C-alpha positions in Angstrom: -14.4 -16.4 -11.3 -11.5 -14.4 -9.9 -8.4 -13.7 -11.9 -6.3 -13.2 -8.8 -3.7 -15.8 -8.0 -4.1 -15.3 -4.2 -7.1 -14.3 -2.2 -6.7 -11.0 -0.5 -8.0 -10.6 3.1 -10.8 -8.2 3.6 -9.4 -4.8 4.6 -11.4 -2.8 7.1 -11.8 0.9 6.6 -9.7 1.9 9.7 -6.7 -0.1 8.4 -7.1 1.5 4.9 -7.0 4.9 6.6 -4.0 3.9 8.7 -2.0 2.9 5.7 -3.1 6.0 3.8 -2.0 8.2 6.7 1.3 6.4 6.8 1.9 7.1 3.1 0.9 10.8 3.5 3.2 11.3 6.6 6.1 9.4 5.1 6.1 11.3 1.8 4.8 14.6 3.1 2.0 14.6 0.6 -0.4 17.6 0.4 -3.5 15.4 0.5 -5.6 14.0 3.4 -5.4 10.3 3.9 -9.2 10.1 3.8 -9.2 11.7 0.3 -7.1 8.9 -1.2 -9.3 6.7 -3.4 -8.4 3.2 -2.1 -8.8 1.7 -5.6 -6.9 4.4 -7.5 -3.4 3.6 -8.7 -0.6 4.6 -6.4 1.7 5.3 -9.4 1.3 7.9 -12.1 -2.1 9.3 -12.7 -3.6 8.1 -9.4 -1.7 9.3 -6.3 1.3 10.2 -8.4 3.9 8.3 -6.6 7.2 7.3 -8.3 9.6 4.4 -7.7 11.5 6.3 -5.0 8.3 7.1 -3.2 7.3 3.4 -3.3 10.7 2.4 -1.8 10.2 4.9 1.1 6.7 3.6 1.8 7.9 0.0 1.6 10.7 0.7 4.1 8.3 2.4 6.6 5.7 -0.4 6.3 8.4 -3.1 6.8 9.6 -1.4 10.0 6.1 -0.7 11.4 4.3 -3.9 10.6 7.2 -6.4 10.3 6.3 -7.2 6.7 9.1 -7.9 4.1 8.5 -5.8 1.0 11.4 -6.5 -1.4 12.3 -4.5 -4.5 12.7 -7.7 -6.5 9.3 -9.2 -5.6 7.5 -10.3 -8.7 4.2 -9.3 -7.1 5.2 -5.7 -6.5 3.1 -4.4 -9.4 0.0 -5.9 -7.9 0.9 -5.1 -4.2 1.5 -1.4 -5.0 -1.3 -1.1 -7.6 -3.6 0.7 -5.1 -4.0 1.6 -1.5 -6.5 -1.3 -1.1 -4.1 -3.9 -2.5 -1.2 -2.6 -0.4 -3.3 -2.7 2.8 -4.6 -6.2 2.0 -1.1 -7.4 1.4 0.1 -5.9 4.7 -2.9 -7.1 6.6 -2.3 -10.7 5.4 1.4 -10.7 6.5 1.9 -8.3 9.4 3.4 -9.4 12.6 2.6 -6.2 14.6 
């Protein structure tokens, strides 16, 4: 039995890489997108992003994919918990 409140769409590897590359380019990270563990946390010990980084990523994703990512969304902790969760959220809502 799943503990998730919403089913996440299956995320294909190319889209995971695309979102990873977008994060790397947006933030100027010194890591290859292919080296980002899709299930590692984006915050802190995982990729090491902070709240300002997340805001920048949210803005770029909103512009590129037409997805509303709001700072006051109660699901942000889940959405930004990993690359896979972020990609699944965007894949389920994107307009472009």
